[in-house]
C-alpha positions in Angstrom: 100.9 139.8 51.1 103.2 137.6 53.7 105.4 139.5 56.0 107.5 137.1 58.0 108.9 138.4 61.8 112.2 137.2 62.0 113.0 137.0 65.5 116.5 136.6 65.7 119.2 136.6 68.4 122.1 138.7 67.0 125.5 138.8 68.4 127.1 142.1 68.6 129.4 143.0 66.1 129.7 139.7 64.4 127.8 141.7 61.1 128.8 138.6 58.6 127.3 136.3 60.9 124.4 138.0 61.7 123.6 138.2 58.3 124.0 134.4 58.0 121.0 134.5 61.0 118.9 136.5 58.8 119.5 134.2 56.0 118.6 131.0 58.2 115.4 133.1 59.2 114.2 133.3 55.6 114.8 129.5 54.8 112.7 128.8 58.2 110.0 130.4 56.6 110.3 127.4 53.4 107.3 125.5 52.8 107.6 122.3 50.7 111.3 123.9 49.7 109.8 127.6 48.7 110.3 130.2 50.9 106.6 131.6 51.7 107.4 135.2 52.7 107.1 138.5 50.3 108.9 140.3 53.2 111.1 139.2 55.6 111.4 141.9 59.2 114.6 141.7 61.6 114.8 144.1 64.3 116.7 147.4 65.0 120.4 147.1 64.2 120.0 143.3 63.3 123.4 143.1 61.4 125.0 145.1 64.5 123.4 143.6 67.3 122.1 145.9 70.3 123.4 147.6 71.6 126.3 147.5 69.4 128.2 150.8 71.2 131.7 152.5 70.1 131.2 149.7 67.7 130.3 152.0 65.6 132.9 154.4 65.7 135.1 151.4 63.9 135.4 152.0 60.2 136.2 147.8 60.0 132.6 147.0 61.0 130.9 149.8 58.6 133.5 147.8 56.1 132.0 144.5 57.5 128.3 146.1 56.7 128.3 146.9 53.3 130.1 143.4 53.0 127.4 141.9 54.3 125.0 143.3 52.5 126.1 143.3 49.4 126.4 139.1 50.3 122.6 139.0 51.2 121.9 140.9 47.9 123.9 138.4 46.3 122.4 135.1 48.1 118.8 136.4 46.7 119.6 137.2 43.6 121.7 133.3 43.5 118.6 131.2 44.9 116.2 133.8 42.1 114.3 134.6 45.8 111.4 137.3 44.6 111.5 138.6 48.4 112.7 141.5 50.2 114.4 141.6 53.8 114.4 144.8 56.1 117.3 144.8 57.6 118.6 147.0 60.6 121.9 149.0 60.1 123.8 152.5 60.6 123.9 154.5 57.7 127.0 157.2 56.9 126.0 160.3 56.3 127.7 161.8 53.6 129.5 164.7 55.4 131.8 164.6 58.0 129.6 166.4 60.9 129.0 164.3 64.3 127.4 161.9 64.7 127.8 160.5 61.4 125.3 157.9 61.0 121.7 156.9 61.1 119.7 154.0 63.0 118.3 152.9 59.7 116.6 149.9 58.0 117.5 148.7 54.5 115.6 147.4 52.0 117.3 144.3 50.4 116.6 142.2 47.2 118.1 140.4 44.4 118.2 143.2 42.2 119.9 145.3 45.0 119.8 147.5 48.8 119.0 150.7 49.6 118.6 152.6 53.0 114.5 153.5 53.4 114.0 154.7 56.6 116.0 156.2 59.6 115.2 156.8 63.4 113.8 159.9 64.7 113.3 159.5 68.1 116.7 158.5 69.7 116.9 158.0 73.2 119.5 158.5 75.5 117.6 157.2 78.7 118.9 154.6 81.2 121.3 152.1 79.4 120.2 154.0 76.0 122.9 156.3 74.7 121.7 156.6 70.8 122.6 160.0 70.6 126.2 159.6 71.5 126.4 157.6 67.6 123.6 158.5 65.9 121.7 161.8 63.9 117.8 161.8 64.4 115.8 161.7 60.7 113.5 164.8 60.5 111.1 163.0 58.4 108.4 159.8 58.2 109.7 156.8 55.9 107.4 155.0 53.9 107.6 152.4 51.2 105.7 150.8 48.6 106.0 147.0 47.0 104.3 145.1 44.5 102.6 141.6 45.6 100.2 139.6 43.9 99.1 142.7 41.6 98.4 144.8 44.5 101.2 147.5 45.5 101.6 147.6 49.5 102.1 150.7 50.7 104.0 150.1 54.4 105.0 152.7 57.3 108.4 151.8 58.7 109.6 153.2 62.2 112.4 152.0 64.4 112.0 151.2 68.0 111.0 154.9 70.0 109.6 155.5 67.8 106.7 153.8 68.6 106.7 155.6 72.4 104.8 158.4 71.5 101.5 158.0 73.8 102.2 160.2 76.8 99.4 158.8 78.6 100.9 155.4 78.5 104.4 155.7 78.7 104.8 158.7 80.6 108.5 159.2 79.7 108.0 160.2 75.1 111.1 162.1 74.0 111.3 165.4 73.1 110.7 165.7 69.1 108.4 164.8 66.7 105.2 161.9 66.8 106.4 159.8 64.1 103.1 157.9 64.2 100.9 161.2 63.8 103.1 161.6 60.6 102.2 158.9 59.2 98.4 158.8 59.6 98.0 161.2 56.1 99.7 158.0 54.5 96.9 155.5 54.5 98.9 152.7 55.1 98.2 149.1 54.6 100.6 148.4 57.9 102.8 149.6 60.2 106.3 148.3 60.3 108.0 148.7 64.2 111.6 147.1 63.7 113.4 146.9 68.2 115.6 145.8 70.3 113.7 146.7 73.8 115.5 145.3 76.6 113.2 143.0 78.5 112.0 144.2 82.3 109.0 142.9 84.3 105.9 143.8 83.1 107.0 145.8 79.7 105.4 143.3 77.0 101.6 145.0 78.4 102.4 148.0 77.5 104.3 147.0 74.0 100.8 145.8 72.9 99.0 148.7 74.4 101.6 151.0 72.4 101.2 149.3 69.1 97.4 148.8 69.8 97.2 152.7 70.0 99.0 153.3 66.9 97.2 150.9 65.1 94.2 152.9 66.0 95.6 156.2 64.9 96.5 154.9 61.5 93.6 152.2 60.9 96.1 149.5 59.9 97.8 146.3 61.6 101.0 147.1 63.3 104.1 144.6 62.8 106.5 144.5 65.9 109.4 142.6 65.4 111.7 142.4 68.5 115.2 141.4 69.0 116.0 138.2 71.2 118.6 136.7 73.7 121.2 138.8 76.3 124.1 141.2 75.1 125.9 142.2 78.2 123.1 143.8 80.9 120.3 143.9 78.8 118.4 140.8 78.2 115.4 140.9 75.2 112.5 138.6 75.3 111.2 138.9 71.6 107.7 138.4 72.4 106.9 140.2 68.9 103.3 140.3 67.6 101.0 141.7 65.1 98.0 143.5 66.4 95.0 145.4 64.5 93.2 148.5 65.1 90.3 148.1 67.3 91.8 144.4 69.1 94.0 144.5 71.8 94.3 140.4 71.5 97.8 140.1 68.9 96.5 138.7 65.5 100.3 136.9 65.3 102.0 136.2 68.6 105.6 135.1 68.3 107.4 133.2 72.2 109.3 134.7 74.5 112.9 134.4 74.8 113.5 132.0 71.9 114.6 132.4 68.3 111.7 132.7 66.4 110.1 133.3 62.5 106.4 133.4 61.2 104.5 134.1 58.8 101.8 137.0 58.7 99.5 137.1 56.1 98.9 140.3 55.5 95.3 140.8 54.1 91.9 143.2 54.2 90.6 143.1 56.5 93.5 141.5 58.3 93.1 138.2 59.4 94.2 136.2 62.6 97.0 133.7 62.4 97.2 130.3 63.9 99.2 131.5 67.0 103.1 129.8 67.4 102.7 130.4 70.8 100.2 130.9 73.5 98.2 133.9 73.5 98.9 137.1 75.1 97.3 137.6 78.4 96.3 141.5 78.5 96.5 141.2 82.5 99.1 139.1 83.6 99.1 137.0 86.5 101.8 137.0 89.1 102.9 133.4 88.0 103.7 134.5 84.1 105.4 137.6 86.0 107.9 135.3 87.7 107.7 133.1 85.2 109.1 135.5 82.6 111.1 136.9 85.3 113.0 133.6 85.3 112.8 132.6 81.9 114.4 136.2 81.5 117.5 135.1 83.6 118.3 132.2 82.4 118.8 133.8 78.7 120.6 136.5 80.3 123.0 134.0 81.6 123.0 131.6 78.5 123.7 134.3 76.2 126.1 135.8 78.2 128.1 132.7 78.8 128.4 131.5 74.9 129.1 134.6 73.4 131.9 135.4 75.9 133.4 132.0 75.3 132.2 130.4 78.5 130.8 126.5 78.7 131.2 126.2 82.0 130.2 127.9 85.4 131.5 128.3 88.7 129.4 129.7 92.2 129.7 129.5 95.7 127.2 127.9 97.3 126.5 128.8 100.7 123.2 127.0 102.1 121.5 130.3 101.8 118.4 131.4 99.4 120.6 133.6 96.8 123.0 131.1 95.6 120.7 128.4 95.6 118.9 131.0 92.9 121.6 131.4 91.0 122.6 128.0 90.6 119.2 126.6 89.5 119.6 130.0 86.8 122.8 128.1 86.1 121.7 124.9 85.7 118.5 126.0 83.6 121.0 128.2 81.6 123.9 126.2 80.9 122.8 122.4 82.0 124.3 120.9 85.7 126.9 119.2 84.3 128.5 122.5 83.0 128.0 124.1 86.4 130.3 123.3 89.4 129.6 124.4 93.3 132.4 125.3 95.7 131.6 125.3 99.2 133.5 127.2 101.6 132.3 126.9 105.3 134.4 128.6 108.8 133.9 128.2 111.8 130.6 130.2 112.1 129.1 128.5 109.1 126.2 126.1 110.7 125.9 122.5 109.8 122.4 123.0 108.5 123.9 125.2 105.9 126.3 122.8 104.8 123.7 120.6 104.6 121.4 122.4 102.7 124.4 123.4 100.1 124.7 120.2 99.3 120.9 118.8 99.1 120.9 121.4 96.9 123.5 120.6 94.7 122.0 117.0 94.7 118.6 117.8 93.2 119.8 120.0 90.5 122.5 117.4 89.9 125.8 120.0 89.9 129.2 118.9 91.4 130.1 120.3 94.5 132.9 120.4 96.9 134.0 120.9 100.4 137.2 123.0 101.1 136.9 125.0 104.9 138.7 128.0 105.2 139.3 128.3 109.1 143.0 127.4 108.3 143.1 130.0 105.4 141.2 132.6 108.4 144.1 131.5 111.1 146.9 132.5 108.1 145.8 135.7 107.9 145.3 136.4 111.2 149.1 135.4 112.2 150.5 137.4 109.8 148.3 140.3 110.1 148.7 140.7 113.6 152.2 142.1 114.0 151.3 144.9 111.1 147.8 145.4 112.9 149.4 145.9 116.5 145.9 143.7 117.2 143.7 140.6 116.0 141.7 141.6 112.4 138.8 142.2 114.6 134.9 143.4 113.7 134.0 144.2 110.3 137.9 143.8 109.3 137.6 139.8 110.2 134.2 139.3 108.5 135.6 140.4 105.3 138.4 138.8 105.4 136.0 135.4 105.3 134.4 137.0 102.4 137.6 137.8 100.6 139.3 134.5 101.4 136.4 133.0 99.9 136.6 135.5 96.6 139.9 134.4 96.3 139.6 130.6 96.3 136.6 131.5 93.4 138.7 133.3 91.6 141.7 130.7 91.7 138.9 128.3 90.8 137.8 129.7 87.6 140.7 130.9 86.1 142.3 127.0 86.5 139.5 125.5 85.5 138.4 128.1 82.1 134.7 128.6 84.2 132.0 132.1 84.7 132.3 132.9 88.0 128.7 133.8 88.9 128.5 136.4 91.6 125.3 135.5 94.0 124.8 139.1 95.6 121.2 140.3 95.3 120.2 144.3 95.0 119.8 145.2 98.2 122.9 144.1 99.3 124.3 146.2 96.8 121.9 148.7 97.6 122.9 149.0 101.0 126.8 148.1 100.7 126.0 145.2 102.8 128.7 143.0 100.4 132.3 143.3 100.4 134.6 144.4 97.4 136.9 141.9 96.3 135.0 139.0 98.2 131.7 137.8 97.5 131.2 140.5 95.0 133.7 138.9 92.8 132.4 137.2 89.9 132.2 138.1 85.6 128.2 138.2 86.1 126.0 139.4 89.1 122.9 136.9 88.2 120.4 138.5 90.8 122.2 141.7 91.3 119.4 143.5 90.2 116.4 141.8 91.9 115.6 142.9 95.8 115.8 140.2 98.5 112.1 140.0 98.7 112.2 139.2 94.4 114.7 136.2 95.5 111.7 134.9 98.0 108.8 135.5 95.7 111.3 133.7 92.7 112.1 131.0 94.9 108.7 130.3 96.4 107.4 130.1 93.0 110.2 127.6 91.5 108.9 125.1 93.7 105.4 125.6 93.4 103.2 123.2 91.1 102.7 126.8 88.9 106.3 126.4 87.7 106.1 122.3 86.7 106.1 123.3 83.1 108.6 125.7 82.7 111.1 123.7 85.1 109.9 120.7 83.1 111.0 122.3 79.7 114.5 124.0 81.3 115.7 120.6 82.6 114.9 121.3 86.3 112.1 118.6 86.3 108.8 119.2 86.6 108.0 118.3 89.9 109.2 118.3 93.7 111.4 121.1 95.4 114.1 122.5 93.9 115.1 125.2 96.4 113.5 123.5 99.6 111.7 124.7 103.0 114.8 124.2 105.0 116.0 127.5 102.8 113.2 129.0 102.3 112.5 129.2 105.9 116.2 130.0 106.7 116.1 133.9 108.3 119.0 135.3 106.1 122.5 135.8 107.2 125.8 136.0 106.0 126.9 133.8 108.8 130.7 135.8 109.3 129.4 135.7 112.9 128.6 133.8 115.4 124.5 134.1 115.8 124.6 136.5 113.0 121.4 137.6 110.9 120.3 140.3 107.9 118.6 141.6 110.6 121.0 142.4 112.9 122.1 145.4 110.6 119.3 146.5 108.3 115.8 146.7 108.4 113.8 143.5 107.8 113.3 143.0 103.7 109.5 143.5 103.9 110.4 147.0 105.4 114.0 147.8 103.3 113.0 146.7 100.2 110.2 149.0 99.5 112.4 151.9 100.3 115.1 151.0 98.6 112.4 150.6 95.4 111.4 154.0 95.9 114.6 155.4 96.5 116.8 153.8 93.7 113.8 153.6 91.1 111.5 156.6 91.8 114.5 158.8 92.3 113.0 160.1 96.0 114.3 162.5 98.6 114.2 161.7 102.2 111.3 164.0 103.1 109.7 162.4 99.7 110.4 158.9 101.4 109.0 160.3 104.7 106.3 161.8 102.9 105.6 158.3 101.3 105.1 156.7 104.9 108.9 155.3 105.5 110.3 155.4 109.0 112.2 158.1 109.4 114.7 156.5 111.3 115.1 154.1 108.4 114.9 156.2 105.9 118.4 158.6 107.7 120.2 155.4 108.1 119.5 154.1 104.4 120.0 157.1 103.1 123.4 156.9 104.0 124.4 153.7 103.9 123.2 154.0 100.0 125.3 157.1 99.6 128.6 155.6 100.2 128.6 152.4 98.5 128.6 153.7 95.6 132.2 152.9 95.2 131.4 149.5 95.5 128.7 149.6 92.8 131.2 151.2 90.7 133.4 148.1 90.6 131.1 145.2 91.0 130.3 143.1 87.8 128.0 143.3 85.1 124.5 142.5 85.7 121.4 141.3 84.4 119.1 144.1 84.1 115.6 143.2 84.7 114.1 145.8 86.4 113.1 149.8 85.3 116.1 150.9 87.0 119.3 148.8 87.4 122.8 149.3 88.9 124.3 149.0 85.4 124.8 151.0 82.8 121.7 153.1 83.1 123.1 154.3 87.0 125.5 157.3 86.5 125.9 158.8 90.0 129.0 160.5 91.3 131.0 158.9 93.4 132.9 161.5 95.4 129.3 163.5 96.1 127.9 165.0 98.6 
């Protein structure tokens, strides 16, 4: 039996367009003009794109789903294709109780289509909110397909239904064990249709969970994941087939790329020629950084395209944060579609201006200089009578940032560009950022990267290890991109003379581990001190962290790449102790 893994990049809510993408994936299996698959498997909710959120409440979209499924069936009939499509859908329950939908799979064939599986475990943690829309199924799902004079018995599961091994996952949902319920079925293969967002080091865990399920069921597991960016979420694809007793995939699809590959199911299962580099069970730090960089590039590219932007704008300061965002933007959209604006104040060093211009030249992106001293003086003159004093301290510093933010927004509005915010997670955590200033933008590209990760990623980009990735993404395979001057510069907002980040915050090598424990492990003050963090740092950072919640609520959407980001999965109150 030939099973095609269709790793597609759907557009959320574009049901008819996504049906076209599924059909295109089927066409990609053609050999000598003939479809070479017996079954084509697509990701979770592949007709909708994940996550569709409240579009699932739209009657018009549910009607389009019916139309899309009918069109797929009619195409198979018109083309006389003896192939089945496994498509992710939202099934409407016959009663009027809420929620009315099932997260389901439909089997589409030339003679018709029908729902054949429903999701059993519905996540409602972090970015997931499936219990808002879906009911949980209480029974396992299987199908039988007759191929080459043999009946193939296949188990069907949807994303979270595979994440049931507490020893590996550590966050198993309360509910049935969908894998255990399929053991008596003596399956020929288990299919898992997923929309599993990217986060660092998550790929290895997926392989381990699938390998454990293959051992329990004593059959191969076919895992098909969505690829591409949808709002804050990035999907890495990396679909695979894995067999019992072998942690190396029989078939491995690439990360961050639309791809379709056919695996021939046989008894015993046979290893196929790899369409991409083989999966490594123990990823090296460089592999991890490359995946992170490719993920951010995918996130920016799809956010821009799916929101209708062709060009991007960012403020370039000569610092490491804006340098990294510029590199990501150039890789995502092409250097000809990225513009940078330098807005020096009297406190901007000549070195920073030169470093920013050199970076723009290396990347091939446009740059312009707009000094802000005159605007600063105008604000000072205008505000002094109302304040009975000149703006000073934090007020004066924030005014500089807000002047820059206003200029950037005006440029982006006038030229139809996507404004990219350049702040990092460390700054956002402690409020070391300015509302309506440097926080302005349509997308916070590195808003889920701690400052230490920003430095690590930039050092990797300038290393020989990044050469192949850079060349593939049009960044040149050798020579510096970020440059030593930027890499070695002490972090500074340059809003007052000789300012350094360390004047206001602990050094990042102390701050970031504390923030990781505070944010991702949800540690209390006592736990943080018990974990070895400096008590004075803990008291100070906890206070800054709580006070900055109102800023985080007003920040632009960010690209989630960690276990816990300041996005839709972060739900702390603002007015709280």
